[in-house]
FISETI-182268 format. One record per residue (C-alpha): residue in three letters; x, y, z negated. Coordinates in nm, 4 decimals. Layout:
% FISETI-182268
(rec "ALA",(X,Y,Z))
...
//
This chain:
% FISETI-182268
(rec "MET",(0.0000,0.0000,0.0000))
(rec "ARG",(0.3002,0.2282,0.0349))
(rec "ALA",(0.2591,0.5262,0.2625))
(rec "SER",(0.3973,0.8699,0.3261))
(rec "GLY",(0.0531,1.0225,0.3513))
(rec "ALA",(-0.1230,0.8384,0.6338))
(rec "TYR",(-0.4644,0.8936,0.4751))
(rec "VAL",(-0.5728,1.2566,0.4965))
(rec "PRO",(-0.9013,1.3462,0.3225))
(rec "ALA",(-1.1440,1.5472,0.5274))
(rec "LEU",(-1.1527,1.8165,0.2597))
(rec "ARG",(-0.7863,1.8577,0.1722))
(rec "ARG",(-0.7951,2.2367,0.1741))
(rec "LEU",(-1.1144,2.4389,0.1408))
(rec "LEU",(-1.1732,2.8105,0.1199))
(rec "SER",(-1.3803,2.9048,-0.1800))
(rec "LEU",(-1.7541,2.9429,-0.1513))
(rec "THR",(-1.7153,3.3103,-0.2370))
(rec "ALA",(-1.5316,3.3749,0.0865))
(rec "THR",(-1.8045,3.2040,0.2852))
(rec "LEU",(-2.0761,3.4021,0.1123))
(rec "LEU",(-1.8813,3.7229,0.1692))
(rec "LEU",(-1.8747,3.6675,0.5439))
(rec "ALA",(-2.2415,3.5735,0.5455))
(rec "ALA",(-2.3301,3.8915,0.3581))
(rec "CYS",(-2.1379,4.1032,0.6096))
(rec "ALA",(-2.3282,3.9454,0.8962))
(rec "ALA",(-2.6629,3.9900,0.7194))
(rec "ASP",(-2.5937,4.3608,0.6744))
(rec "GLY",(-2.5344,4.3962,1.0465))
(rec "GLY",(-2.1635,4.4437,0.9994))
(rec "ASP",(-1.8795,4.2678,1.1660))
(rec "ALA",(-1.8576,3.9108,1.0418))
(rec "GLU",(-1.4806,3.9356,1.0480))
(rec "ALA",(-1.3575,3.9905,0.6928))
(rec "ALA",(-1.1470,4.2911,0.6037))
(rec "PRO",(-0.7791,4.2232,0.5259))
(rec "GLY",(-0.8385,4.2606,0.1542))
(rec "ASP",(-1.1239,4.0121,0.1672))
(rec "VAL",(-0.9149,3.7562,0.3533))
(rec "GLU",(-0.6384,3.7939,0.0957))
(rec "ALA",(-0.8869,3.7304,-0.1850))
(rec "ALA",(-1.0075,3.4178,-0.0093))
(rec "VAL",(-0.6554,3.2846,0.0313))
(rec "ILE",(-0.5851,3.3322,-0.3397))
(rec "THR",(-0.8763,3.1043,-0.4246))
(rec "GLU",(-0.7797,2.8451,-0.1653))
(rec "GLU",(-0.7908,2.4926,-0.2995))
(rec "VAL",(-0.4639,2.3057,-0.2744))
(rec "VAL",(-0.4353,1.9309,-0.2966))
(rec "ARG",(-0.1403,1.8100,-0.5003))
(rec "GLU",(0.0573,1.6136,-0.2437))
(rec "PRO",(0.2617,1.3100,-0.3487))
(rec "VAL",(0.6332,1.3212,-0.4116))
(rec "GLY",(0.7707,0.9714,-0.4241))
(rec "PRO",(0.5818,0.6498,-0.3545))
(rec "ALA",(0.2045,0.6710,-0.3044))
(rec "THR",(-0.0709,0.4675,-0.1434))
(rec "ASP",(-0.2632,0.5402,0.1750))
(rec "LEU",(-0.5903,0.4577,-0.0005))
(rec "PRO",(-0.8860,0.6975,-0.0034))
(rec "PRO",(-0.9663,0.8653,-0.3363))
(rec "ASN",(-1.1538,0.6493,-0.5858))
(rec "GLU",(-1.1687,0.8100,-0.9271))
(rec "LEU",(-1.4130,0.5496,-1.0541))
(rec "GLY",(-1.1505,0.2788,-1.0198))
(rec "GLU",(-1.0073,0.1086,-1.3250))
(rec "ILE",(-0.6988,0.2187,-1.5191))
(rec "MET",(-0.4436,-0.0089,-1.6814))
(rec "VAL",(-0.3710,0.0831,-2.0435))
(rec "LEU",(-0.0560,-0.1179,-2.1055))
(rec "GLU",(0.0430,-0.2341,-2.4532))
(rec "TYR",(0.4019,-0.2846,-2.5631))
(rec "HIS",(0.5532,-0.3656,-2.9010))
(rec "ARG",(0.9167,-0.4573,-2.9619))
(rec "LEU",(1.2122,-0.4962,-2.7310))
(rec "GLY",(1.3682,-0.8388,-2.7535))
(rec "GLU",(1.3858,-1.1979,-2.6394))
(rec "PRO",(1.2432,-1.4518,-2.5995))
(rec "GLU",(0.9529,-1.2640,-2.4462))
(rec "GLY",(0.5988,-1.3171,-2.5690))
(rec "GLU",(0.2958,-1.1287,-2.6937))
(rec "PHE",(0.5011,-0.8873,-2.9049))
(rec "TYR",(0.8377,-0.8783,-2.7255))
(rec "ARG",(0.9506,-0.7415,-2.3879))
(rec "SER",(1.3110,-0.7629,-2.2747))
(rec "ALA",(1.4948,-0.4403,-2.1974))
(rec "GLU",(1.5601,-0.5659,-1.8431))
(rec "ASN",(1.1918,-0.6249,-1.7753))
(rec "PHE",(1.0837,-0.2991,-1.9359))
(rec "ARG",(1.3065,-0.1213,-1.6825))
(rec "LYS",(1.1586,-0.3354,-1.4056))
(rec "ASP",(0.8073,-0.2465,-1.5200))
(rec "LEU",(0.8840,0.1223,-1.4741))
(rec "GLU",(1.0347,0.0588,-1.1314))
(rec "ARG",(0.7567,-0.1660,-1.0060))
(rec "LEU",(0.4763,0.0629,-1.1183))
(rec "TYR",(0.6453,0.3661,-0.9670))
(rec "GLU",(0.7043,0.1908,-0.6343))
(rec "ALA",(0.3383,0.0785,-0.6315))
(rec "GLY",(0.2244,0.4419,-0.6567))
(rec "PHE",(0.1462,0.4686,-1.0282))
(rec "ARG",(0.2152,0.7722,-1.2475))
(rec "PRO",(0.2020,0.7856,-1.6295))
(rec "ILE",(-0.0628,0.9692,-1.8287))
(rec "THR",(-0.1352,0.9576,-2.2015))
(rec "VAL",(-0.4495,0.8335,-2.3749))
(rec "ARG",(-0.5277,1.1957,-2.4629))
(rec "GLN",(-0.5167,1.2924,-2.0952))
(rec "MET",(-0.7288,0.9945,-2.0006))
(rec "VAL",(-1.0159,1.0612,-2.2402))
(rec "THR",(-1.0208,1.4346,-2.1656))
(rec "GLY",(-1.0258,1.3723,-1.7901))
(rec "ASP",(-0.6979,1.5601,-1.7500))
(rec "ILE",(-0.5686,1.3318,-1.4757))
(rec "ASP",(-0.3441,1.5683,-1.2840))
(rec "ILE",(-0.1453,1.3399,-1.0567))
(rec "PRO",(-0.0786,1.3563,-0.6808))
(rec "ARG",(-0.3133,1.2428,-0.4091))
(rec "GLY",(-0.2857,0.8715,-0.3364))
(rec "THR",(-0.1343,0.7821,-0.6739))
(rec "SER",(-0.2921,0.5978,-0.9659))
(rec "PRO",(-0.2715,0.6688,-1.3390))
(rec "VAL",(-0.1241,0.4155,-1.5786))
(rec "VAL",(-0.1154,0.4518,-1.9568))
(rec "PHE",(0.1744,0.3166,-2.1618))
(rec "THR",(0.0824,0.2585,-2.5265))
(rec "ILE",(0.3730,0.1532,-2.7449))
(rec "ASP",(0.2819,0.0234,-3.0901))
(rec "ASP",(0.4543,-0.0032,-3.4271))
(rec "ALA",(0.7398,0.2532,-3.4024))
(rec "SER",(1.0122,-0.0115,-3.4198))
(rec "THR",(1.3866,0.0412,-3.3859))
(rec "GLY",(1.4146,-0.0808,-3.0266))
(rec "GLN",(1.1686,0.1827,-2.9143))
(rec "PHE",(1.3649,0.4923,-3.0217))
(rec "TYR",(1.7131,0.4825,-3.1739))
(rec "LEU",(1.9487,0.7724,-3.2367))
(rec "ARG",(2.3184,0.6919,-3.2326))
(rec "ASP",(2.5574,0.8363,-3.4891))
(rec "ASP",(2.6372,1.1303,-3.2608))
(rec "GLY",(2.2653,1.2171,-3.2390))
(rec "SER",(2.2182,1.1001,-2.8795))
(rec "ILE",(1.9409,0.8637,-2.7742))
(rec "ASP",(2.0440,0.5020,-2.7324))
(rec "PRO",(1.9982,0.4383,-2.3579))
(rec "ASN",(1.8890,0.0793,-2.4244))
(rec "THR",(1.5800,0.1784,-2.6233))
(rec "MET",(1.2404,0.2331,-2.4612))
(rec "VAL",(1.2717,0.6102,-2.4946))
(rec "GLY",(1.6247,0.5995,-2.3545))
(rec "MET",(1.5179,0.3901,-2.0555))
(rec "TRP",(1.2136,0.6101,-1.9929))
(rec "ASP",(1.4282,0.9230,-2.0046))
(rec "ALA",(1.6867,0.7774,-1.7651))
(rec "PHE",(1.4193,0.6589,-1.5216))
(rec "GLN",(1.2574,1.0022,-1.5270))
(rec "ARG",(1.5879,1.1719,-1.4464))
(rec "GLU",(1.6390,0.9361,-1.1522))
(rec "ASN",(1.2766,0.9731,-1.0365))
(rec "PRO",(1.1433,1.3219,-1.1240))
(rec "ALA",(0.8015,1.2324,-0.9788))
(rec "TRP",(0.7569,0.9974,-1.2779))
(rec "GLU",(0.6232,1.2868,-1.4835))
(rec "GLY",(0.4565,1.2792,-1.8203))
(rec "GLY",(0.4866,1.0489,-2.1152))
(rec "ALA",(0.3595,0.7502,-2.3079))
(rec "THR",(0.1401,0.7187,-2.6164))
(rec "TRP",(0.3402,0.6118,-2.9248))
(rec "CYS",(0.1306,0.4546,-3.2014))
(rec "VAL",(0.3384,0.4876,-3.5152))
(rec "LEU",(0.3437,0.3313,-3.8614))
(rec "PRO",(0.4775,0.5915,-4.1060))
(rec "GLY",(0.4655,0.3624,-4.4095))
(rec "ALA",(0.5658,0.0220,-4.2724))
(rec "ASP",(0.8822,-0.1695,-4.3582))
(rec "TYR",(1.1940,-0.1897,-4.1413))
(rec "PRO",(1.2213,-0.2322,-3.8420))
(rec "SER",(0.8867,-0.0534,-3.7929))
(rec "ASN",(0.9424,0.2327,-4.0406))
(rec "PHE",(0.8807,0.5260,-3.8058))
(rec "PHE",(1.1577,0.4362,-3.5573))
(rec "GLY",(1.3985,0.3887,-3.8506))
(rec "GLU",(1.7474,0.2666,-3.7616))
(rec "ARG",(1.7941,0.1118,-4.1058))
(rec "PRO",(1.5765,0.0184,-4.4033))
(rec "ARG",(1.4539,0.3346,-4.5726))
(rec "GLN",(1.6305,0.2569,-4.9028))
(rec "GLU",(1.9655,0.2660,-4.7215))
(rec "VAL",(1.9206,0.6199,-4.5906))
(rec "PRO",(1.8958,0.9327,-4.8089))
(rec "ARG",(1.5480,1.0804,-4.7864))
(rec "GLU",(1.6636,1.4144,-4.6450))
(rec "GLU",(1.8600,1.2461,-4.3666))
(rec "ARG",(1.5776,1.0041,-4.2892))
(rec "GLU",(1.3197,1.2811,-4.2600))
(rec "ALA",(1.5503,1.4924,-4.0428))
(rec "ARG",(1.5939,1.2022,-3.8001))
(rec "ILE",(1.2191,1.1406,-3.7858))
(rec "GLN",(1.1614,1.5113,-3.7218))
(rec "LYS",(1.4139,1.5114,-3.4375))
(rec "LYS",(1.2443,1.2133,-3.2734))
(rec "VAL",(0.8923,1.3518,-3.3059))
(rec "ASP",(1.0052,1.6908,-3.1721))
(rec "TYR",(1.1620,1.5183,-2.8733))
(rec "LEU",(0.8511,1.3140,-2.7927))
(rec "VAL",(0.6163,1.6111,-2.8153))
(rec "GLU",(0.8481,1.8337,-2.6126))
(rec "LYS",(0.8713,1.5711,-2.3358))
(rec "GLY",(0.4938,1.5342,-2.2999))
(rec "HIS",(0.4460,1.2117,-2.4934))
(rec "GLU",(0.1520,1.1577,-2.7303))
(rec "ILE",(0.1684,1.0590,-3.0979))
(rec "CYS",(-0.1016,0.8146,-3.2081))
(rec "ASN",(-0.2028,0.6862,-3.5531))
(rec "HIS",(-0.1662,0.3104,-3.6090))
(rec "THR",(-0.2591,0.3366,-3.9805))
(rec "LEU",(-0.0167,0.3741,-4.2694))
(rec "PHE",(0.1463,0.0294,-4.2556))
(rec "HIS",(-0.0427,-0.1811,-3.9948))
(rec "ALA",(-0.3277,-0.2425,-4.2341))
(rec "ARG",(-0.5904,-0.5026,-4.1402))
(rec "LEU",(-0.8930,-0.2762,-4.1575))
(rec "ASP",(-1.1309,-0.5724,-4.1624))
(rec "ARG",(-0.9744,-0.6838,-4.4920))
(rec "ALA",(-1.0188,-0.3556,-4.6763))
(rec "PRO",(-1.2128,-0.4110,-5.0019))
(rec "ASP",(-1.4337,-0.1060,-4.9448))
(rec "ASP",(-1.4921,0.2037,-4.7317))
(rec "ALA",(-1.2639,0.4146,-4.9502))
(rec "LYS",(-0.9662,0.1894,-4.8813))
(rec "VAL",(-1.0294,0.1987,-4.5032))
(rec "GLN",(-1.0279,0.5781,-4.5121))
(rec "GLU",(-0.7133,0.5790,-4.7260))
(rec "TRP",(-0.5190,0.3558,-4.4860))
(rec "ILE",(-0.6215,0.5648,-4.1869))
(rec "GLY",(-0.6132,0.9066,-4.3568))
(rec "ARG",(-0.2764,0.8552,-4.5292))
(rec "GLY",(-0.1341,0.7328,-4.2015))
(rec "GLU",(-0.2483,1.0479,-4.0260))
(rec "ASP",(-0.1279,1.2769,-4.3049))
(rec "SER",(0.2137,1.1087,-4.3077))
(rec "ILE",(0.2521,1.1634,-3.9318))
(rec "GLN",(0.1035,1.5122,-3.9209))
(rec "VAL",(0.3757,1.6627,-4.1424))
(rec "TYR",(0.6236,1.6159,-3.8553))
(rec "LEU",(0.3945,1.7600,-3.5873))
(rec "PRO",(0.3336,2.1219,-3.4852))
(rec "ASP",(0.0533,2.2928,-3.6788))
(rec "ASP",(-0.1695,2.3036,-3.3703))
(rec "TYR",(-0.1174,1.9384,-3.2745))
(rec "ASP",(-0.4238,1.7203,-3.3292))
(rec "ILE",(-0.3869,1.3432,-3.3433))
(rec "VAL",(-0.6731,1.2225,-3.1242))
(rec "THR",(-0.5959,0.8505,-3.0812))
(rec "LEU",(-0.6136,0.5594,-3.3255))
(rec "ALA",(-0.4807,0.2132,-3.2384))
(rec "LEU",(-0.6526,-0.0623,-3.4356))
(rec "PRO",(-0.3941,-0.2961,-3.5948))
(rec "LEU",(-0.4457,-0.6370,-3.4330))
(rec "GLY",(-0.7627,-0.4949,-3.2821))
(rec "MET",(-0.9526,-0.5494,-3.6074))
(rec "TRP",(-1.2365,-0.3130,-3.6926))
(rec "PRO",(-1.3435,-0.2209,-4.0460))
(rec "LYS",(-1.6815,-0.3514,-4.1579))
(rec "ASN",(-1.8123,0.0022,-4.1199))
(rec "ARG",(-1.6925,0.0636,-3.7644))
(rec "GLN",(-1.7677,0.4365,-3.7777))
(rec "LEU",(-1.4800,0.4817,-4.0239))
(rec "ALA",(-1.2340,0.4001,-3.7442))
(rec "ILE",(-1.3748,0.6977,-3.5551))
(rec "ARG",(-1.4202,0.9514,-3.8335))
(rec "GLY",(-1.3947,0.9675,-4.2078))
(rec "VAL",(-1.2621,1.1600,-4.5063))
(rec "TYR",(-0.9489,1.1002,-4.7107))
(rec "ASN",(-0.8355,1.3173,-5.0020))
(rec "GLY",(-1.0936,1.5817,-4.9111))
(rec "LYS",(-0.9710,1.6086,-4.5526))
(rec "GLU",(-1.1654,1.4897,-4.2482))
(rec "TYR",(-1.0104,1.2824,-3.9701))
(rec "SER",(-1.1685,1.2024,-3.6340))
(rec "TYR",(-1.0544,1.0363,-3.3129))
(rec "ASP",(-1.1479,1.0953,-2.9521))
(rec "ALA",(-1.0034,0.7554,-2.8591))
(rec "VAL",(-0.9802,0.4176,-3.0331))
(rec "LEU",(-0.7598,0.1499,-2.8787))
(rec "GLU",(-0.8491,-0.2177,-2.8822))
(rec "VAL",(-0.5707,-0.4751,-2.8618))
(rec "THR",(-0.6838,-0.6724,-2.5553))
(rec "GLY",(-0.9581,-0.6717,-2.2929))
(rec "GLY",(-0.7930,-0.6022,-1.9565))
(rec "PRO",(-0.7908,-0.2782,-1.7560))
(rec "SER",(-1.0165,0.0059,-1.8691))
(rec "ALA",(-1.3043,0.1628,-1.6818))
(rec "SER",(-1.2374,0.5111,-1.5492))
(rec "PRO",(-1.3205,0.7891,-1.7984))
(rec "PHE",(-1.5635,0.9169,-1.5325))
(rec "ASP",(-1.7568,0.5871,-1.5296))
(rec "VAL",(-2.0785,0.5516,-1.7325))
(rec "GLU",(-1.9354,0.2247,-1.8684))
(rec "PHE",(-1.6351,0.3984,-2.0256))
(rec "ASP",(-1.6358,0.4033,-2.4065))
(rec "PRO",(-1.3536,0.6197,-2.5440))
(rec "HIS",(-1.3993,0.4593,-2.8853))
(rec "SER",(-1.3341,0.1099,-2.7515))
(rec "ILE",(-1.0575,0.1265,-2.4905))
(rec "PRO",(-0.9300,-0.2152,-2.3801))
(rec "ARG",(-0.5620,-0.2747,-2.3183))
(rec "VAL",(-0.3352,-0.5075,-2.1223))
(rec "ILE",(-0.0665,-0.6667,-2.3391))
(rec "VAL",(0.2446,-0.6914,-2.1240))
(rec "THR",(0.3201,-1.0594,-2.1737))
(rec "PRO",(0.5332,-1.2533,-1.9218))
(rec "GLY",(0.3649,-1.2311,-1.5796))
(rec "ALA",(0.0680,-1.0207,-1.6942))
(rec "LEU",(0.1627,-0.6972,-1.5196))
(rec "ALA",(0.2544,-0.8794,-1.1981))
(rec "ARG",(-0.0848,-1.0503,-1.1900))
(rec "HIS",(-0.2694,-0.7200,-1.2173))
(rec "LEU",(-0.0584,-0.5545,-0.9482))
(rec "GLU",(-0.1132,-0.8496,-0.7160))
(rec "ARG",(-0.4873,-0.8235,-0.7815))
(rec "TYR",(-0.4778,-0.4580,-0.6752))
(rec "GLU",(-0.3013,-0.5640,-0.3559))
(rec "ARG",(-0.5847,-0.8063,-0.2818))
(rec "ASN",(-0.8636,-0.5756,-0.3967))
(rec "PRO",(-0.7413,-0.2148,-0.3684))
(rec "SER",(-1.0932,-0.0738,-0.4103))
(rec "THR",(-1.0855,-0.1675,-0.7816))
(rec "ARG",(-0.7986,0.0717,-0.8541))
(rec "PHE",(-0.8280,0.4373,-0.9593))
(rec "VAL",(-0.6801,0.6533,-0.6816))
(rec "SER",(-0.6370,1.0275,-0.7319))
(rec "ASP",(-0.7579,1.2940,-0.4882))
(rec "GLY",(-0.4847,1.5313,-0.6058))
(rec "LEU",(-0.7435,1.7754,-0.7435))
(rec "PRO",(-0.7686,1.7673,-1.1253))
(rec "ASP",(-1.0947,1.9664,-1.1313))
(rec "VAL",(-1.2672,1.7413,-0.8784))
(rec "ILE",(-1.3998,1.3855,-0.9206))
(rec "SER",(-1.3951,1.1993,-0.5895))
(rec "VAL",(-1.6086,0.8850,-0.5836))
(rec "PRO",(-1.6896,0.6280,-0.3155))
(rec "ARG",(-2.0476,0.6529,-0.1934))
(rec "ALA",(-2.1133,0.2905,-0.2866))
(rec "ALA",(-2.0176,0.3621,-0.6510))
(rec "GLU",(-2.1815,0.7039,-0.6864))
(rec "SER",(-2.4467,0.5759,-0.9296))
(rec "ARG",(-2.1742,0.4827,-1.1807))
(rec "LEU",(-2.0565,0.8408,-1.2234))
(rec "ASP",(-2.1180,0.9868,-1.5702))
(rec "VAL",(-2.2297,1.3282,-1.4465))
(rec "ALA",(-2.3578,1.4456,-1.7862))
(rec "ARG",(-2.0181,1.4000,-1.9534))
(rec "TRP",(-1.8269,1.6056,-1.6957))
(rec "PRO",(-2.0432,1.9105,-1.6139))
(rec "GLU",(-1.7404,2.1337,-1.5487))
(rec "LYS",(-1.5998,1.9106,-1.2733))
(rec "GLU",(-1.6940,1.9238,-0.9073))
(rec "ILE",(-1.8205,1.5964,-0.7623))
(rec "ARG",(-1.7297,1.4812,-0.4108))
(rec "VAL",(-1.8551,1.1689,-0.2418))
(rec "VAL",(-1.6019,0.9881,-0.0259))
(rec "GLU",(-1.7098,0.7927,0.2781))
(rec "GLU",(-1.5271,0.4637,0.2565))
(rec "PRO",(-1.3167,0.3568,0.5539))
(rec "PRO",(-1.3626,0.0071,0.6973))
(rec "LEU",(-1.1809,-0.2683,0.5114))
(rec "ARG",(-0.8395,-0.3458,0.6471))
(rec "GLU",(-0.8151,-0.6849,0.8109))
(rec "GLU",(-0.4754,-0.7665,0.6696))
(rec "MET",(-0.3286,-0.6951,0.3293))
(rec "PRO",(0.0447,-0.7071,0.2591))
(rec "GLU",(0.1644,-1.0098,0.0722))
(rec "ALA",(0.1876,-0.9628,-0.3021))
(rec "GLY",(0.5379,-0.9054,-0.4294))
(rec "GLU",(0.7178,-1.1351,-0.6645))
(rec "GLY",(0.6071,-1.1135,-1.0252))
(rec "VAL",(0.8140,-0.9749,-1.3052))
(rec "GLY",(0.7888,-1.1991,-1.6066))
//
């Protein structure tokens, strides 16, 4: 599905409606329909510009009701399994997704509909749970270890500037080593002042680079095993408070990742509650499994129950091969963040009421291609 822009939407660049009405008004008044120079200049200023792809993209028509993969990673290591991904394959994941025309967005961007990626590309969400050492490690000289997830992401971004944006990091501020807020060593081995300074440096870096910080509870608490509602709110609220002290004053934590995907008995407490007199609330709640997510523009999308794809051996390859076979299931951007482009056949699935500020465009679907390229080799 690689292309250099073979598919060109019929409405790539449009003059604003105001310019059209201006010309119509001139004609109605008996004047010359040709706009004055100043009027033409005003029209050009409001011209709509499609964000064209830089780097790999597809030649697929826009489909912003297609599904989005919310990938789930945990620790770096071997042997690979549900909770481990090798450093080599994490790098390959970045490469393969980029070459297949994907671009990263955060959970926050997904649920707010802020999907500002080029035409012909698809969003993918990286969620990285547990804040373990292999995710983000500072060496003694203060530099980022290039073999951590953050180090590999940073290097890949430098090599491929079109891989913009960041991941969503779901942290455990009160867990034990090696998941103690990206701690390099057990907390008792590091003076408190030094430990907090290193955490601050890491959080500052992630926020500055466009990543999202997500609450994963205080210490990976099983919310379904809480003795009462008060304890659920403590585990969630203390987790948020312990993260928030390192964040800018105007930074709201909007995403909660359920440890092991387990809900409290009172499910509403995973969405909003009160701890120590302070309210918490989440725009997004992440499940632990479930496959790709519906588009946020789809009536089936539930921001408080977002499924994820755990990147186990072969899982990502299977999904990418499925998109090769059935490209119409994949979210494809129109390059216009304020417009939702939907295939005519799927128009009834659009959640119009939730997105009143966005313009809706219906895309006439081209005939199905007779031949699809063979799926590439999987990355385990």
